[in-house]
C-alpha positions as CSV (number, residue, x, y, z in Angstrom):
1,X,144.8,105.1,-29.7
2,X,147.0,104.4,-32.7
3,X,145.0,104.2,-35.9
4,X,144.6,100.6,-36.7
5,X,144.4,100.8,-40.5
6,X,147.4,99.2,-42.0
7,X,148.7,98.0,-38.6
8,X,149.1,94.3,-39.5
9,X,151.3,95.0,-42.6
10,X,154.9,94.9,-43.4
11,X,156.0,97.8,-41.2
12,X,154.7,96.0,-38.1
13,X,156.3,92.8,-39.2
14,X,159.7,94.5,-39.5
15,X,159.1,96.2,-36.1
16,X,158.4,92.9,-34.3
17,X,160.5,90.4,-36.3
18,X,163.8,91.2,-34.5
19,X,162.3,90.8,-31.1
20,X,160.4,87.7,-32.1
21,X,163.5,86.0,-33.5
22,X,165.3,86.5,-30.1
23,X,162.8,84.0,-28.7
24,X,163.1,81.5,-31.5
25,X,166.0,79.7,-30.0
26,X,163.8,78.6,-27.1
27,X,160.5,76.8,-27.2
28,X,157.8,79.4,-27.3
29,X,156.2,78.6,-23.9
30,X,159.5,78.4,-22.2
31,X,160.6,81.7,-23.7
32,X,157.4,83.5,-22.6
33,X,157.6,82.1,-19.1
34,X,161.2,83.0,-18.6
35,X,161.3,86.5,-20.2
36,X,160.4,89.7,-18.4
37,X,156.8,90.7,-19.3
38,X,155.5,93.9,-20.8
39,X,151.9,92.8,-20.7
40,X,149.4,90.0,-20.8
41,X,146.3,90.0,-23.0
42,X,144.1,87.3,-21.7
43,X,146.4,84.3,-21.5
44,X,148.9,85.7,-24.1
45,X,152.2,87.2,-22.8
46,X,153.9,90.1,-24.6
47,X,157.5,90.1,-23.5
48,X,159.5,93.2,-22.6
49,X,161.9,92.3,-25.4
50,X,159.0,92.3,-28.0
51,X,157.8,95.7,-26.7
52,X,161.2,97.4,-26.4
53,X,162.3,96.0,-29.8
54,X,159.2,97.2,-31.5
55,X,159.5,100.6,-29.8
56,X,163.1,101.1,-30.8
57,X,162.4,100.0,-34.4
58,X,159.5,102.6,-34.6
59,X,161.8,105.4,-33.2
60,X,164.6,104.5,-35.6
61,X,162.2,104.7,-38.5
62,X,160.8,108.1,-37.5
63,X,163.9,109.7,-36.0
64,X,166.9,108.0,-37.7
65,X,170.0,109.5,-36.1
66,X,167.9,112.2,-34.4
67,X,166.8,112.9,-30.9
68,X,163.2,112.1,-30.1
69,X,161.4,115.5,-29.7
70,X,160.3,116.4,-26.2
71,X,156.8,115.0,-25.4
72,X,156.9,112.6,-28.3
73,X,158.4,109.5,-26.5
74,X,155.2,108.8,-24.5
75,X,153.1,109.2,-27.7
76,X,155.1,106.5,-29.4
77,X,155.2,104.3,-26.3
78,X,151.5,104.3,-26.4
79,X,151.3,103.7,-30.1
80,X,153.6,100.7,-29.9
81,X,151.8,99.3,-26.8
82,X,148.4,99.7,-28.5
83,X,149.7,98.0,-31.7
84,X,151.1,95.0,-29.8
85,X,147.9,94.6,-27.7
86,X,145.6,95.0,-30.7
87,X,147.7,92.5,-32.6
88,X,147.1,89.8,-30.0
89,X,143.4,90.4,-29.9
90,X,143.0,90.5,-33.7
91,X,145.0,87.3,-34.1
92,X,142.7,85.6,-31.6
93,X,139.7,86.9,-33.5
94,X,141.0,85.7,-36.8
95,X,141.5,82.2,-35.4
96,X,138.1,82.2,-33.8
97,X,136.6,82.9,-37.2
98,X,138.5,80.0,-38.7
99,X,140.6,82.1,-41.0
100,X,143.7,80.4,-42.5
101,X,147.0,82.0,-43.6
102,X,147.7,82.3,-47.3
103,X,150.1,79.3,-47.5
104,X,151.1,79.9,-51.2
105,X,152.2,83.4,-50.5
106,X,154.0,82.4,-47.3
107,X,155.9,79.6,-49.1
108,X,156.9,82.0,-51.8
109,X,158.2,84.5,-49.2
110,X,160.1,81.8,-47.3
111,X,161.7,80.7,-50.6
112,X,162.7,84.4,-51.1
113,X,164.5,84.4,-47.7
114,X,166.2,81.1,-48.6
115,X,167.4,82.6,-51.9
116,X,168.5,85.9,-50.4
117,X,170.5,84.5,-47.6
118,X,171.8,81.3,-49.4
119,X,175.4,82.5,-49.1
120,X,175.0,83.8,-45.5
121,X,177.0,81.7,-43.1
122,X,174.9,83.2,-40.2
123,X,171.7,82.2,-41.8
124,X,172.9,78.7,-42.6
125,X,174.1,78.2,-39.0
126,X,170.9,79.5,-37.3
127,X,168.4,78.6,-40.0
128,X,166.7,75.8,-38.0
129,X,166.1,78.0,-35.0
130,X,165.2,81.2,-36.9
131,X,163.0,79.8,-39.6
132,X,160.1,78.8,-37.4
133,X,160.0,82.4,-36.1
134,X,160.0,83.8,-39.6
135,X,157.2,81.5,-40.7
136,X,155.2,82.3,-37.6
137,X,155.4,86.0,-38.2
138,X,154.4,85.6,-41.9
139,X,151.5,83.4,-40.9
140,X,150.3,85.9,-38.4
141,X,150.7,88.8,-40.8
142,X,148.6,86.8,-43.3
143,X,145.9,86.1,-40.8
144,X,145.7,89.8,-39.8
145,X,145.5,90.9,-43.4
146,X,142.7,88.4,-44.2
147,X,140.8,89.4,-41.1
148,X,141.1,93.1,-42.0
149,X,140.1,92.4,-45.6
150,X,137.0,90.5,-44.5
151,X,135.9,93.2,-42.1
152,X,136.5,96.1,-44.5
153,X,135.0,94.5,-47.6
154,X,131.4,95.7,-47.4
155,X,128.7,95.7,-50.1
156,X,127.3,98.9,-51.5
157,X,124.4,100.3,-49.6
158,X,120.9,100.8,-51.1
159,X,120.5,103.8,-53.4
160,X,118.8,106.1,-50.8
161,X,121.7,105.5,-48.3
162,X,124.3,106.2,-51.0
163,X,122.5,109.4,-52.0
164,X,122.3,110.4,-48.3
165,X,126.1,109.9,-48.1
166,X,126.6,112.2,-51.1
167,X,124.3,114.9,-49.6
168,X,126.2,114.6,-46.3
169,X,129.6,114.9,-47.8
170,X,129.2,117.4,-50.5
171,X,132.7,118.8,-50.0
172,X,134.1,115.5,-51.3
173,X,132.3,116.0,-54.6
174,X,132.9,119.8,-55.0
175,X,135.4,121.0,-57.6
176,X,137.4,123.9,-56.1
177,X,137.6,127.3,-57.6
178,X,139.8,127.2,-60.7
179,X,141.8,129.8,-62.5
180,X,143.1,129.7,-66.1
181,X,146.5,131.4,-65.9
182,X,149.1,132.5,-68.4
183,X,152.6,133.2,-67.3
184,X,155.9,134.7,-68.6
185,X,158.7,133.5,-66.4
186,X,162.2,134.9,-66.4
187,X,164.3,132.2,-64.8
188,X,166.9,133.2,-62.2
189,X,169.1,130.8,-60.3
190,X,168.2,131.0,-56.6
191,X,171.9,131.5,-55.7
192,X,172.3,134.5,-58.0
193,X,173.3,137.9,-56.7
194,X,170.9,140.6,-55.9
195,X,171.9,142.5,-59.0
196,X,170.9,139.6,-61.2
197,X,167.5,139.4,-59.6
198,X,167.1,143.2,-60.0
199,X,167.9,143.0,-63.7
200,X,165.3,140.2,-64.1
201,X,162.8,142.4,-62.3
202,X,163.5,145.3,-64.6
203,X,163.1,143.1,-67.7
204,X,159.8,141.8,-66.3
205,X,158.6,145.4,-65.7
206,X,159.5,146.2,-69.3
207,X,157.5,143.2,-70.6
208,X,154.6,144.3,-68.5
209,X,154.7,147.8,-69.9
210,X,154.6,146.4,-73.4
211,X,151.7,144.2,-72.5
212,X,149.8,147.1,-71.0
213,X,150.5,148.9,-74.3
214,X,148.7,146.2,-76.3
215,X,151.5,143.7,-77.0
216,X,150.4,140.1,-77.5
217,X,150.9,138.1,-74.4
218,X,151.3,134.7,-76.2
219,X,154.0,136.1,-78.5
220,X,156.0,137.6,-75.7
221,X,155.7,134.4,-73.7
222,X,157.1,132.4,-76.6
223,X,160.0,134.9,-76.9
224,X,160.9,135.5,-73.3
225,X,159.4,132.9,-71.0
226,X,161.5,130.0,-69.6
227,X,158.4,128.2,-68.3
228,X,157.3,124.9,-70.0
229,X,154.2,126.7,-71.0
230,X,156.1,129.1,-73.3
231,X,155.4,127.0,-76.4
232,X,151.6,127.4,-75.6
233,X,151.9,131.1,-75.4
234,X,152.3,130.9,-71.6
235,X,148.9,129.2,-71.1
236,X,149.2,127.0,-68.0
237,X,145.6,125.7,-68.2
238,X,143.2,125.5,-65.3
239,X,144.7,125.4,-61.9
240,X,143.2,125.5,-58.4
241,X,144.6,127.4,-55.4
242,X,146.6,124.4,-54.1
243,X,148.6,124.3,-57.3
244,X,149.7,127.9,-57.2
245,X,152.6,129.4,-55.2
246,X,151.7,131.8,-52.4
247,X,153.0,135.0,-54.1
248,X,150.8,134.3,-57.1
249,X,147.8,133.6,-54.9
250,X,148.3,136.9,-53.1
251,X,148.5,138.9,-56.3
252,X,145.5,137.2,-57.7
253,X,143.2,138.1,-54.9
254,X,142.3,141.5,-56.4
255,X,142.7,140.6,-60.1
256,X,140.0,140.2,-62.6
257,X,140.2,138.1,-65.8
258,X,142.3,139.9,-68.4
259,X,144.4,141.8,-65.9
260,X,148.2,141.5,-65.9
261,X,150.1,141.3,-62.6
262,X,153.0,143.3,-61.5
263,X,156.3,141.3,-61.5
264,X,156.1,138.6,-58.9
265,X,159.2,137.0,-57.2
266,X,159.1,133.2,-57.2
267,X,161.6,130.6,-56.2
268,X,162.6,130.0,-59.8
269,X,162.6,133.6,-61.0
270,X,160.5,136.7,-61.8
271,X,157.1,136.2,-63.3
272,X,154.4,138.3,-65.0
273,X,151.0,136.5,-65.3
274,X,147.5,137.0,-66.5
275,X,144.2,135.6,-65.2
276,X,142.3,134.5,-68.3
277,X,139.3,133.0,-66.6
278,X,137.9,132.2,-63.1
279,X,135.7,129.2,-62.5
280,X,133.7,129.2,-59.3
281,X,133.7,126.0,-57.2
282,X,131.1,123.5,-58.5
283,X,129.3,120.7,-56.8
284,X,129.3,117.8,-59.2
285,X,125.9,116.1,-59.9
286,X,125.2,112.9,-58.0
287,X,124.8,110.9,-61.2
288,X,128.3,112.0,-62.4
289,X,130.0,110.9,-59.1
290,X,127.9,108.0,-58.1
291,X,130.7,105.4,-58.6
292,X,133.1,107.6,-56.6
293,X,130.5,108.1,-53.9
294,X,130.2,104.3,-53.6
295,X,134.0,103.9,-53.3
296,X,134.2,106.5,-50.6
297,X,131.2,105.1,-48.7
298,X,132.8,101.6,-48.7
299,X,136.1,103.1,-47.5
300,X,134.4,104.9,-44.6
301,X,132.1,102.1,-43.7
302,X,135.0,99.6,-43.8
303,X,137.0,101.9,-41.5
304,X,134.1,102.3,-39.1
305,X,133.6,98.5,-38.9
306,X,137.3,97.8,-38.4
307,X,137.5,100.4,-35.6
308,X,134.3,99.0,-34.0
309,X,135.8,95.5,-34.1
310,X,139.0,96.6,-32.4
311,X,137.1,98.6,-29.7
312,X,134.8,95.7,-29.0
313,X,137.7,93.3,-28.7
314,X,139.5,95.6,-26.3
315,X,136.3,96.1,-24.2
316,X,136.0,92.4,-23.7
317,X,139.7,91.7,-23.0
318,X,141.6,91.3,-19.8
319,X,144.7,93.5,-20.4
320,X,147.4,93.9,-17.8
321,X,150.5,96.0,-18.2
322,X,153.6,95.7,-16.0
323,X,153.3,99.3,-14.8
324,X,156.1,98.6,-12.3
325,X,158.5,98.1,-15.2
326,X,156.7,100.7,-17.4
327,X,155.3,103.3,-15.1
328,X,154.9,105.8,-17.9
329,X,152.2,103.6,-19.4
330,X,150.0,103.6,-16.4
331,X,148.0,106.6,-17.5
332,X,148.4,106.0,-21.2
333,X,146.2,102.9,-21.4
334,X,143.4,103.6,-18.9
335,X,141.6,100.5,-20.0
336,X,144.6,98.3,-19.0
337,X,144.7,96.8,-15.5
338,X,148.0,96.7,-13.6
339,X,149.9,93.4,-13.7
340,X,149.5,91.2,-10.6
């Protein structure tokens, strides 16, 4: 199933707006009755135009001017189907809870439309038929956002539960192994000839021999290095593995603090570096990360509650898809019943 987090936001509004506006020229009930159906969710009809418009919008966003990769089409068909079905269920739940759209925000957004298209003849001609659809989509988006916010907003747990979360997720609070690294970089344009790269490597080898003979690393860095760290004597500070290019990581595997590397080829040139210090990974104390632990617990608990809500709504819903029109979806939504 498509991850639900963020589903009701602006991306979905863009995906569904074009299809929704197609129906705006007709009364809603008449349009739904006359249009070919994609699915029904309870008593609510999702038209084929809504589904196909949302699918095409999604594919354009992901594969603009590109062919959809083999095997990916059904994945996105399911994502869009799930999103449309969940949207109907969540809107119904928001209304059942008595939630109301943010009218101030909606009025401001409508005023923005009016201002943006004030000189558009097409907007002025079709405004009366299009505007209700625009407003309806904005109202529904607001309802979905308010429902999601109310479900995800959870209070902090009692201290024992928060400590248990910390103990069960220690990786989230562990600082990775760090290295303090100094570098002398001889910049080479990537498009340079092999001879230019070889000259830079020879120069780097000469610098390394001088360092091995006792020359001061910081002084040579200030003279020769083109890296931004040159003014600090080549000191790049503390870095973790994810911040270092693969050639440097490979060279560092067997190096001890104080050792100087052989010349290493990087995308931006040839480098000689030194490991000044290694810091082992370190679990931060609970008291130091308690606030962060609370934020992460609330995020995870909010996500759990949101998914649980969506799953419960789907379990209790009568969902029917027109598998005659969309046979590929018959096996993609096993919980959906064929249309009658």
